[in-house]
C-alpha positions in Angstrom: 0.2 0.0 0.2 1.0 3.8 -0.9 2.3 5.9 1.6 -0.2 8.2 2.8 1.8 9.9 5.4 1.3 13.7 3.3 -2.6 13.3 3.2 -3.3 12.6 6.9 -5.0 16.2 7.4 -7.4 15.8 4.7 -8.1 12.0 5.4 -8.5 12.3 8.9 -11.1 15.5 8.3 -13.1 13.5 5.4 -13.3 10.6 8.0 -14.9 12.9 10.4 -17.3 14.4 8.4 -18.6 11.5 7.0 -19.1 9.5 9.7 -20.8 11.7 11.6 -23.4 12.8 9.1 -23.3 8.9 8.6 -24.5 8.6 12.2 -26.6 11.7 12.0 -28.4 10.3 8.9 -29.0 6.9 10.6 -30.7 8.3 13.9 -33.0 10.7 11.5 -34.0 7.4 8.9 -35.3 5.5 11.9 -38.1 7.9 12.8 -39.3 7.0 9.3 -39.6 10.8 8.6 -36.9 11.0 5.5 -36.8 7.9 3.6 -33.8 9.2 1.4 -31.8 8.9 4.8 -31.4 5.4 5.0 -29.4 4.7 2.0 -27.5 7.8 2.4 -26.7 6.6 5.9 -25.4 3.4 4.7 -23.3 4.8 1.9 -21.8 7.7 4.4 -21.0 5.2 7.2 -19.5 2.6 4.8 -17.3 5.1 2.9 -16.2 6.9 6.3 -15.0 4.0 7.9 -12.7 3.5 5.0 -12.0 7.2 5.3 -10.8 6.1 9.3 -9.1 2.9 8.3 -7.1 4.9 6.1 -6.7 7.7 8.5 -5.1 5.0 10.9 -2.5 4.0 8.5 -1.9 7.0 7.0 -1.3 8.1 10.8 0.9 5.3 11.5 3.1 6.1 8.5 3.3 9.7 9.3 4.3 9.2 13.1 8.3 8.8 12.5 8.9 12.4 11.8 6.5 13.6 14.3 7.9 11.2 17.1 11.5 13.2 16.9 9.6 16.5 18.1 11.2 16.4 22.0 8.4 15.6 24.3 5.6 14.6 21.7 6.0 11.0 21.7 3.5 10.1 24.2 1.1 12.3 22.9 2.0 10.7 19.8 1.1 7.5 21.0 -2.4 8.5 22.5 -3.8 10.0 19.5 -2.7 6.4 17.5 -4.6 4.5 20.4 -7.8 6.8 20.1 -7.8 6.8 16.2 -7.4 2.8 16.4 -10.3 2.7 19.0 -12.5 4.8 16.4 -11.5 3.0 13.8 -12.4 -0.1 15.3 -15.9 1.1 16.6 -17.0 1.9 13.2 -16.0 -1.5 12.2 -18.2 -2.4 14.3 -21.1 -0.2 12.3 -20.1 -1.2 8.9 -20.6 -5.1 9.7 -23.9 -4.0 11.0 -24.8 -1.9 7.8 -23.6 -4.8 5.8 -25.8 -7.2 7.5 -28.8 -4.7 7.4 -28.3 -4.3 3.7 -27.8 -8.6 3.5 -31.0 -8.8 5.2 -33.6 -6.3 4.1 -35.5 -8.4 2.0 -35.4 -11.7 3.1 -35.6 -10.8 7.4 -36.7 -7.3 8.1 -36.5 -8.4 11.5 -33.0 -8.7 11.6 -32.2 -5.7 9.0 -34.3 -3.5 11.5 -32.1 -5.1 14.7 -29.0 -4.2 12.7 -29.9 -0.6 11.8 -30.8 0.0 15.5 -27.7 -1.7 16.7 -25.6 0.3 14.2 -27.3 3.9 15.5 -26.4 2.8 19.1 -22.7 1.8 18.2 -22.7 5.2 16.0 -22.9 7.2 19.2 -20.0 5.5 21.1 -18.4 5.8 17.8 -18.7 9.8 17.5 -17.4 10.0 21.4 -14.5 8.0 19.9 -14.0 10.2 17.1 -14.0 13.2 19.5 -11.7 11.6 21.9 -9.4 11.1 18.7 -9.8 14.6 17.6 -8.9 16.0 21.1 -5.6 13.9 21.0 -5.1 15.4 17.3 -6.0 18.9 18.6 -3.3 18.2 21.5 -0.7 17.0 19.3 -1.0 19.7 16.6 -1.0 22.7 18.7 0.6 21.7 21.8 3.5 20.2 20.0 3.4 21.2 16.4 2.9 17.6 15.4 1.9 18.6 12.3 5.8 19.0 11.4 7.3 16.7 9.4 4.2 14.5 7.8 3.9 16.4 4.9 6.8 15.1 2.8 7.5 12.5 5.6 10.4 14.6 6.3 12.7 14.7 9.4 14.2 17.5 8.4 11.1 19.5 9.0 11.2 18.5 12.6 15.2 19.3 12.8 14.4 22.8 11.6 11.6 23.5 13.8 13.6 21.9 16.9 16.9 24.1 15.5 14.6 27.4 15.5 13.3 26.7 19.2 17.2 26.5 20.1 18.4 29.4 18.4 15.8 31.5 20.1 16.4 30.2 23.4 20.2 31.3 22.9 19.2 35.0 21.5 16.7 35.1 24.0 19.5 34.1 26.7 21.9 36.6 25.6 23.8 34.8 22.6 23.4 37.8 20.2 25.4 35.8 17.1 22.4 33.2 17.2 19.9 35.8 16.5 21.1 35.9 13.3 20.6 32.4 12.5 17.3 32.5 14.0 16.7 35.8 12.0 17.7 33.0 8.9 15.4 30.8 9.2 12.4 33.3 8.6 14.0 35.1 6.0 13.1 31.8 3.8 16.2 29.6 4.9 13.8 26.7 6.6 10.7 28.2 8.2 8.0 30.3 5.9 9.2 33.3 5.3 8.4 36.2 7.7 10.3 39.4 7.1 8.5 41.4 10.0 9.6 38.4 12.4 12.8 38.0 11.2 13.5 42.5 11.3 12.5 42.3 15.3 14.7 39.2 15.6 18.2 41.0 14.5 16.8 43.9 16.4 17.3 42.4 19.0 20.7 41.0 18.2 21.9 44.3 17.4 20.8 45.5 20.3 23.2 42.9 22.3 26.2 43.6 20.2 25.6 41.1 16.6 27.5 42.8 14.0 25.9 40.9 11.9 22.3 41.3 13.1 23.3 44.7 12.4 24.2 44.4 8.7 21.4 42.1 7.9 18.9 44.4 9.4 20.0 47.5 7.4 20.1 45.4 4.4 16.2 45.3 5.3 15.8 49.1 6.3 17.8 49.9 3.0 15.0 47.7 0.9 12.0 48.0 3.1 11.4 44.7 3.4 9.4 43.5 6.1 10.1 47.0 7.8 9.6 51.1 7.0 12.4 51.9 4.0 14.9 53.9 5.9 18.2 55.1 4.1 19.2 56.8 7.4 18.1 54.0 9.7 20.5 51.6 7.3 23.2 54.0 6.9 23.6 54.0 10.8 23.5 50.1 11.3 26.2 49.4 8.9 28.3 52.1 10.7 27.5 49.9 13.8 28.0 46.6 12.3 31.3 47.9 10.9 32.1 49.2 14.6 31.3 45.9 15.4 34.3 44.3 13.8 32.2 43.0 10.6 34.6 43.6 7.5 32.5 43.6 4.9 29.9 46.5 6.7 33.1 48.3 6.4 33.7 47.3 2.7 32.0 50.5 0.1 31.6 47.1 -2.7 28.7 46.6 -0.9 27.4 49.6 -1.1 25.2 51.8 -3.4 25.6 55.5 -3.8 22.1 56.9 -3.2 21.3 60.4 -4.4 22.3 63.2 -2.3 19.4 63.6 0.5 18.0 66.6 1.8 20.0 68.4 4.8 18.9 66.2 8.2 19.8 66.4 11.3 22.3 63.9 12.6 20.9 60.8 14.0 22.1 59.9 17.6 23.9 57.2 16.3 26.4 59.1 13.8 26.2 62.5 16.4 28.2 59.8 18.5 30.1 58.4 16.7 30.9 61.9 15.6 31.7 63.0 19.2 34.2 60.2 20.0 36.0 60.3 16.4 36.9 63.9 17.4 38.2 62.8 20.7 40.5 60.4 18.6 38.4 56.9 18.5 39.4 54.8 16.0 36.7 52.7 15.6 34.4 55.3 15.8 36.1 57.4 13.3 35.6 54.2 10.9 31.9 54.1 11.6 31.4 57.7 10.4 33.5 57.0 7.4 30.8 53.9 6.4 28.3 56.5 6.9 30.3 59.1 4.3 30.2 56.5 1.9 26.5 56.1 2.0 25.9 60.1 2.4 23.3 59.2 4.5 21.9 60.0 8.2 23.0 63.5 8.2 26.4 63.2 6.8 27.4 64.1 3.2 28.1 61.9 0.6 31.9 62.3 0.5 34.5 59.7 -0.5 37.8 61.8 0.1 36.6 62.0 3.8 35.8 58.3 4.3 39.5 58.0 2.7 40.5 60.6 5.7 38.4 58.7 8.4 39.8 55.3 7.6 43.4 56.3 6.7 43.8 58.2 9.8 41.5 55.3 12.2 44.6 53.4 10.7 47.3 55.1 11.6 45.9 55.3 15.6 46.4 51.4 15.0 42.6 50.1 14.7 43.2 47.1 12.3 39.9 46.7 10.6 40.1 50.9 9.6 43.3 49.4 7.5 41.1 47.0 5.6 38.5 49.6 5.0 40.5 51.7 3.6 42.0 49.4 1.0 39.0 48.2 0.3 38.0 52.0 -0.3 41.1 52.6 -2.2 40.8 49.3 -4.5 36.8 50.8 -5.5 38.3 54.3 -6.4 40.8 53.2 -9.2 40.4 54.9 -12.3 37.9 57.4 -10.3 38.6 61.1 -11.3 41.4 62.7 -9.6 38.9 64.9 -7.1 37.9 61.4 -5.7 41.1 60.0 -5.2 43.8 62.1 -4.6 42.9 62.0 -0.7 43.1 58.0 -0.7 46.7 57.9 -2.4 47.7 60.8 -0.2 47.1 58.0 3.0 48.4 55.4 1.0 51.7 57.2 0.8 51.5 57.8 4.8 50.5 53.7 4.7 53.5 52.1 3.1 56.1 54.7 5.0 54.8 54.0 8.0 54.2 50.2 7.5 50.7 49.9 8.6 48.2 47.8 7.0 51.1 46.8 3.9 54.6 46.5 4.5 56.5 49.3 4.7 58.2 50.6 1.4 59.8 54.4 1.3 60.2 54.1 -2.7 56.0 53.4 -3.0 55.6 55.6 -0.3 57.1 58.4 -2.6 55.2 57.2 -5.5 51.7 57.4 -4.1 52.5 60.3 -2.4 53.7 62.2 -6.1 50.1 60.7 -7.3 48.3 62.6 -4.6 50.5 65.8 -5.6 50.0 65.7 -9.3 46.1 65.2 -8.2 46.4 69.0 -7.0 46.8 67.1 -2.6 49.0 69.7 -1.1 49.6 67.2 1.7 51.0 64.7 -1.1 53.4 67.4 -2.4 54.7 68.2 1.2 55.2 64.7 2.1 56.9 63.7 -1.3 59.5 66.7 -0.3 60.4 64.7 3.0 60.8 61.7 1.7 62.6 62.5 -1.4 65.8 62.3 0.0 65.3 59.1 1.8 64.2 57.7 -1.4 67.2 57.9 -3.4 
């Protein structure tokens, strides 16, 4: 017999509907008021009993994945036992209905007795159906017992269990697991629920997860699951970069938007500015990311971003060196006015050995390139190192 596990829910509901209607029609038929209810009851009860037998078999085939859900095994057993009891009661009903059909022409008294017997047993059968349905409801609503039955795939149960573990860890203070939990709602295992994912990422970001901030920024940028808010996206990217996620510092992931209307600095940007003014390299990097985006009240200015990254690198903040070199690579072939500052700072990095091997000749080369682009600091630096370079 084919595997019917995926069809267990519809089979069960068909069985319940057919058997309850059949039982009701059988009692009406015994009153003699509606002649059509007699044959209809027989058909409904026989079909319903067949459906009940199929429901028991499909449930047995589906119980493997469901039993993998922690704590659900006993509920599965109780539901199966109730379903088997209901099936057995209606097998008795079906037998009595068949007796009535076989004797209705020759032994009317026997047929009449069989019909009354069927009606009485139907009362117990409906009670058994209710118990089986109640146990099934417990299994579905208390243990998520429907997960895994559609395709008899235990990986569905594993995803549900994984979601529970991620949720517990995230809510318990492990910020990095919030990204994994949110990912399940971004179409990576559970039905897509972008607002839910955004709320989880927000929780993770506030708890210090750089990846959560980065992914939440993507949602705010596109307006998926949350209000489209470029300024908020910019602040989140800056925070992600500050927390150490290098990709958030990489200008290659940014799409430069149109220049926005002047707006007051958001609290996060204002805080980064104040910290950067006090010499905090991390905050300067965050401000540089905002400058690349040109959002959050920060004027779009790639030269300013180069200066912020370069200064942060020279102050000893290693992620700023990576951010600067990524930006410098993105500026290759750009107009002079956009890359001259980056060429000056690239010279300083080669001169000091920060982020790149120390090389006085290459430092001089980049200082001269900056000078050719009319960056006065490049000209001054080239004059200063031209002696040692020889």
